[in-house]
N, C-alpha and C positions, 0 to 999 in steps of 0.2 A: 407317731407310729401306732396303729391299732393293736390292741392286746386283749385277749380273752383269757382271763385267769393268768396262768404263767406262760401262755402261748402267744408269741408275737405273730404278726401277720405272715412273716416269712415261714415260721414253723408250721402254721396252719396250712399254708400253701403246700408245703412239702408233704403233710399228712394227706391233704386232698389228692396230691399227685400220686401218693402211694395207695390210694383207694381206702384209706382208713377213716376218712372224715368227709362228710358232705355238709356244705353250708349253703344257705339260700338267703337272698335278700327278699325284701317285700315284693319286688317285681319278679322274683323267681330266678334272677340271674345269678350265676355262680361267682361270688366275690366275697371278700372278707372285709371290705371297707365299711359296710353298714350291715353287719350281720343281724338278722332277726330270728334265725332258727339254726341250730346245729344238730345234725343227725349223725350218730356214730354207727358206722357200718362194720367196724372191726375193732372191738374193744369196749371198754366201759368208761363213762364219763361221770365223775363224782364231784360233789361240792362239799367242802368241809364246813360250810356255814359262815365262813369269814370272808367270802368273796373269791376264794381260790378254787378254781375248777381244775380237776386232775383227770386226764385221759389216760386210761390204761389200754394199750392196743394188743391185739392178738391174744393168743392163749398158748402158753408154753413157749419154748424156744429160748427163754431167759435162764440165767443162772439161779441157783438156789443156795441158801445158806448165807453165812456172814460174808460181808465185803471186807477185804483186808487192804491196808494201805502201807506206805513206807513208814519206817521208824521215826522219821522227822520230815517236816515240810517247810517250804518257804512261806512266810507270812503273806497272806493275801494272794497266794498263788492259786490258780485254777487247777483243780485235780483233774486227771485224765486217766482213762483205763489203760492198764498195762496188759497187753495180750488180748485174746478174744474170748476169755472165759467169762467175762462179765462180772467178776467179783474182785478183781485186783486193781487198785488205783495207784497212780504214781504222781510224783511232783511234776510241775511244768514251769516254763519260763514266763507264762502269761500271768501278769499281775493285775489284780483289780483292787485298788486301794480303798480305804474307808470312805472316800468321796466318790466311789464308782469310776475313778479314772483308770483306764486300762493301758497297760504297757505290753507291747508285743515284741519279743526279741527277734522274731523271724518274720517271714512274709505273711500277709493277710490275703486270703483268697476268698472272694465273694461270688455270690451267684449273680446279682444284678444291681442292687441298690445299697447306698449308704444314706440313711435318713437322719435328719435332725429330729431329736426326740421331741415329740409334741408338736411338730411342724411338718405335716405330711407332704406339703408341696415344696419343701426345700430339701434337696437330696442330690447325690451324685449317682448317676446311673451308668452301669457298664453293660454294653451289648457287644455283639461281635464287631471288633475293630472300631468301636465307637465309644467315646466317653462324653457324657452330657452333664453339664452343671446347671441346675435350676435353683432359683431362690424365689419363694413366694409364688410359684407357678410360672415364673418368667424364665425362659430358656436363655441364659446369659452366654454360655460358652459351649461349643460343640466341637470335639476333636475327632476327626474321621480319617481312617486309613483306607484308601480305595485306589482305583486307577490313578486318580489325582488326589493326593493327600491334602488335607486342609484343616485349618482352624477357623471356626466361624464364631464371631461375636454377635449376639442378638439375632439368632437364626430365624426367630419368628417375626422379625421386623417390627417390633413394638417400640415405644418411646423409651429408649435406654440411652443414657449418656455414657461416654467412655472418657476417662480422665486419667492422665499420668502426671504425677507431681515430681519436681526436682527439688534441690536444696533450697532454691529461692523462688520458684515459680509453682503456684498451685495448679495451673492449667498449662503446663509445658506442652502437653499433647492433649487436645480436647476435641471430642466428637459429640455434637449435639444431635440426639435422635429426633427431636421434634422438628428441627429446621433442615435436617439432612446436610449439615455443614460441619466443618472442622477448622480448628485453629492450632497454630504452633507458636509458643512463646509467651508473651506477657498479657494476652487478652484473657480476661476473666468473665466477660459477658458473652452474649450470643455472638458467634462468628459473623462477620460482615460479608462473607463470601463463601462459596463452596469450599475454598481453602484460603484462610487468612493467616499471614505470618506477621507477627508484631513483636518488636523488641521494646526494651525500656531505655530511657535516656541515660540512666546512671546506675541502675541496680538490676540484679537478676540477669535476664537475657539481655546483655549489653556488652559493649566493648569489642565486638567482632562484626563482620558483615552480616546483614540480615539474612541473605540467601547467597550461597556460594555453590556453583556447579563446577566440578572438576572432572572433565572427561579425558580419559587416557586411551580410549578406543579411537584410533586415528581415522577410521573410515566410517564412523557413526556420528550422527548429529548430537550435539550437547543439549540443545533445547529444540523441541519440535512442537510447534503450535499449529493445530488444525482447527480453524475457526469457521463456524457456519453463520457468522454475524451478517446481518443485513443492514440495520440502521443503528448499530452501536459500535463504538470503537473496539477494535480487537485488543490493542494494548494502549492503556491510558496512563500517562505519567503526569502527576501534578507535583511539582517541586518548587513551589513559590518561595521557599526559604533559602534556596541556593543563591549565593552571592559570588564567590570567587572560584567555586568548584565547577565541575562539568556535570550536567544532567545526564548525559550519555557519553561515555568515554570508550572508544574502541581502539585497541592496539592489535596490530597484525604485522609484526616485524618479520615474519617468515614468508610473506607473500611472494609468489612467482608469477603465475598467470591468474590467480584468484582475485577476489574483491574484498575490501574491508567493509563495504556497504553495497548491497545489491537489491534493487527494487525492480520487480518485473510486473508490469501492468499489461496483461494480454486480454483485457475486456473488450468485447465487440460492441459495447454500447456506444452509440453515436452522439450522446449528449456531451455538453461541455464539462470538463473536469480537469483537475490538476493532479497528476500522478504524485508529485512531491510538492508540498506547500510549506514555506517558511514565512511566518508572520512576525514582524517586529513593529508594533503599532502604537507604542506609547509616545505621544508627541513630545514629552519632556526629555526623552532619551536621545538628545540631539547628536551625541557622539557614538551611538550604537551602530554596528554594522550587521545587517540582516544575514548576510552570507559571506564568509571569508574562506578562500581556498589558498592554502600555502603549499607550494610544491618546491622543495629544495633539491629534488632529484628527478630524473626522467626528462624527456625532451618536450613533453606537453603538459602544461599546467591545467587547462580545462579543455575538454573536447565535447562538442555537441554533434552527434551523428544523427541527423534528421532524415528519415525516409518517409515518403508519402506515396501510397499506391492507388489511392482513389482516382478514378478517371473523370469524375464530375467536376464542374467549375468550382473553384475554391481559391481563397486567398490564404496562402500558406506562409508561415513565419518560422524561421529557424531559431531566432532569438528576438524576443519582444521585450522592450524595456518601456514601461509606462510610468513616467516620472512626473509627478505633479507636486508643486509646492502649494499647499492649501492655506497656510497662514499669511496674514497681511504683513508685508515687509515694511519695517520702519527703520532699517539700517541696511548697510551694504550686504549684498548676497551674490555669490558666484556659484552657479549650478553647472555640473558636468553630466551630460547624459552618459557618456563613456569617457573615462580617463585612463590612458595607458601610460604607465611609468616603467620604462625599461632602462636598465643600466648594464653595460659591459665595460667594467673598469680594470680587467685583468688580462686583456689580449696583448700578446707580445709579438706574435708572428702570424703568418697566414692571411688569407682573405676572410675578413669578418664582415658579415652583413646583418643588419638589423632592420626589420620592418615594423614600424609602430602599428600599422594597420595593413593587412594583406588580404585582399578580396579577389576571389576567382570565380564569379558566377558563370555558368555555362548552360546554354539552352540549345537543344537540338530537336528539330522537327523530323520525325520519321517519315512523314508524308509532306509533300510540298503543297501545303494548304494552310490557311489561317495566317496569323501574324506572329512574328517572333521578335520580341522587344526585350533587350537585356540592358540593365543599368548597373554598372559597376558600383556606383554610389549615387544616392539621391538625397540631397540635403535641402530641406524646406524650412527655412528659419522665418518665424513669424513674430513680430513685435507689435507694440501698440503705439499710438501717437501721444499717449499721456506722458508728461514729464519730458526729460531730455532723452529721447528715444534714438537708438542707433541699432540697426540690424545688419549683421554681416553673415552671409551664407557660409563662408569658409575662410579661414585664415591659416596661412601656411608660413612657418618660419623655419629657416635653415641657417645654421651658423656653426662655427667651430672647426670646420674641415679645411683642408687645403683647397678643395673645390666644393662650392656649395650650390646646389640647384634648388630654387624655391619650388619649381614644378617641372617635371619632365614627363612628356606624353609620348607613348609608343603605340601608334595606331597603325594597324597593318591592313593589307589588301586595298590600299588606295583610299582609305577613309579620311574623314575630316579630322584633323588633329584637335582643333579647338573651335567650338561654336558658342557664341554668346547671343542669347535672344534679347530682343528689345524689352525694356521695362515697360514700355507703353503698348507694344503689340508683339505678342510672341510669334507672330508670323514673319516679323522682320528680324534679321540677325546679321551678325558679323562672324566671319569664320576664317581660320588659318589652316591651310593644307600644305603639308610638305611631302613631296613624292621623291622619285628616283634622283640620286645625285644631289639631294638637298634642295631641289627646286621647290620654292615656296610661293603659294598663292594666297593673298589676302583678299577676301571678298566681302562686300557689304550688299545685302539683299533686302529690298522692300517688296513684300508679297503683293502690294498693289501696283507693281511695275513702275513705281515712281523712282526718281533719282535718290540714291542712298549715299550720302556723303560720309567720308571718314575724317574725323576731326581729332586732332591731338591738342589738348589744352595744357600747355606747359608754361605757366606764368605768362601766358600770351596765347596765340592761336597757331596751331599746326593743322592744316586742313588738306585733305585729299578729296576734291569734289567729284561729282558723278561723271563729269566729262574728262577726268584724268588730270586736272590741274592740282598741284600741290602748293599750298601756301604755308610758309613758316613765318609766323608773325603777321600773317595776312589771311583773314577769313574768306576773302573772295579773290583768289589768285587770277591774274589776267593771262598768265602763261602756264605752261606745264609745271614750272618751278619758279616760285617767287619768294624771295626772302625780304622781310620787312622788319626794320627796327632801327634803333639808334646806332647799332654796330652790326650791320648785316654782313658778317664775315663768313667766309667759307674756307675751311681748312682740310687739306688732304695730307695725311701723314703716313709715311712708309715706316713701319715699326721694325724693319730689318736692320740689324747692326752691320752696315756695309759701307766700307770706304774704298770705292773703286771708281774708275772713270765710267760714268754713265750709270752707276749703281744707286741704290736707295731712291729709285725714281718714283714719281707720281705723275699720272696722266689723266687728261680728259680727252676722250676719243669721240669722234663724230662719225656716225655711220649712215649709209643710205638704206633704202628699203630692202636691199639684198644682203644686209649685214656687212657691207664693205666699208672699211675705214676710209673716209674721204679726207679727214684732217685730224690733227692731234696736237695738243698742247702738253709738253713734257718738261718737267723740272727734275734734274738729277744732280748727282755729286760730280765734282771735277777732280781728277787726279786720284791718287791712291793714298794720300796722306790723311791722317786722322784729324780732319779739320771740318769747317762748316762751309766750304766753298761750293757754290752751286751755279748751274747754268740753266738757261731757258731756251728750249728749242721748239719752234713752230714747224710742224711738218704738214705737207700737203701731198695728195696722191696725184702723180702724173700718169696714171693708168698703169704704172708698173710698181705700185706699192707706195707707201709713205716715204717721202724724201724730205730731208732737212731744208727748209726754205729760209728760215731766219734763226740765227743763233746769237744769243747774248751771253758772253762769257762772264766768269767771276770778276773780271776787270772791267765789266760793262762795255766791252768791245762788241760791236754788232757785225755779224757776218751775214750777207745776203747772197743766197746761192744764184739768183737770177738777176734780171735787170731791176733798176730802181727808177720808178717813174714818179716824178713829183708833179702833182696837179696844181699845187699852190704856186705863188709868185716868188717865194723866198726860201732859201736854204741857209740855215744858220749853223755856225760852229761855235761851241762853247770854248772860247779862247780869250786871253787877255790882250791879244794884239788887235788893235783897232783897224777896222776896214780890211779884214782878210777873209778870203773864201777858199773853199776846197776846189781845186782844179786838177783834173786828171791829166797826167803826162804820158799816158799810154801804159803805165804800169801801176802807179799808185795815185791816190788822191792826196794832193799836197796843198797846204795853205799858201795862197798867193795874195799879194796886195791888190785890193780892188782898184786902187787908183791906177796902178801900172797896167792892169788888165783893161781898164776902160780906155787908157790912152792908146793902147796897141790895137784894140778891136773896135773902138767907137761905141762901146757900150756906155750907156748913160748911167752915171753913178749919181745918186741924189746929192745935190749941193754943187755938182760940177757938170760940165758938158765937154765931151770929147768928140773929135771927128777923125775919121781914118784918113 
């Protein structure tokens, strides 16, 4: 602090303000910081020769005579005037000890500055509604009361660090002025980011989460990140030391219609990109799963809602799985492009349906133009000829039910139920079509208009040739149906449990071009007993429907409805009586001795000659 004699700069300022003193610097500016000349305008200035300059102001107006004081005083107390007479002093509570330390029992009222003695640029300055702390000419703290009250640290914006210590951390809160960065916690060097939070593994800032956000305002965001990034990650997590914990754990037990994780990509850029990308690419981690979704509640485990509004030509994929095994196989490998494991082990009632794979593609043309091709499923299995190679486009297994269907096709609007293209020419095909009332058509087609045979190879040959012949055991049938083999048997079985006369029948019916039954071979049950007795009936149509022409009973009796014409020479009867024949007596056929008949009629019997 500048001082002229016994006058500090503040005192000289007050004298100047009162018009009693004029000071000038070398440049003529009114200041007391570098005084070169003092001019007294009201009073006298004297020097006692020891360096003390005394200014006596005014003339008159002061008291005269002896100055009186109290009978006793406090040691080191500053005396003060008692009254306005100018000659009476009194004791005060202001103490200045022998080391010039001052004690004030009351308030201290200043005009503007509190200076550090001998350090003119280190002070506290008071102005209207403002307190300023400077040290060495640097404005460290500024406290301002205004429309917006504020405390400003380093208002001049120079290189000033701000540091807060705690019991164990020297830089618990640290702001580095040179780098415009700050850190919280255990970092003692230059902060590595605009805000760096760092803890210690075992001491000081340790034992609690590094950062914890507790938001109790239900309709405000807990963390709001607004990033203007272009080619740098917005949030970057490197957690290469994590083994059994979770790098990112989200709990949302109160969800109703909200989302635990929500990603919204509304970019109009037409380039190729992945809105969400999960990479697990260490070849040694053979038991790792890149993405696992566990849903123990709700009716849908994973839902992909794909919408595409572009009208230009494009190949659009709802779910694309690109699965490649890049390592050379030296042992057994089983690869599944999609594996669905479904279990319903607790059903006790009701109709329960499970679909391992349910696909419902739908294509609609608003205009009747172009082509519309829909594939419910397209499987293209490709193998190689190296090794023992076997390729199967699809394999379907069904087991465990009361009724099992390996494959059931429901094709509507008169379509083809099953079409199999030729492995040699995809223009040739075999197809099965079932229409109204179960009418089924099996068709073989050669697109070159050549004959297309239908062959069944069942440990032998079963062939349906192009002209309509079917051969079982014969690859070249000579008739419409030909059976060939060491036991060419044909069995007709009626599966009805029926024990009645004419019941449990099996028939072979012969029709004409008008679907009229011309003849029939029928085998049926005899009587109503639970036995195995059967009869054979040959029926012919007499233009009044089928009529029994020949019946062979369970006793092997033969009944002929019409005449019996024998074109051969002999009629034999299976009997043990030698030389007997059947002779009609007008009612029945009776065995008669051939010898007797020959004697009476003149019929020649071999070995004898008779004459009438």
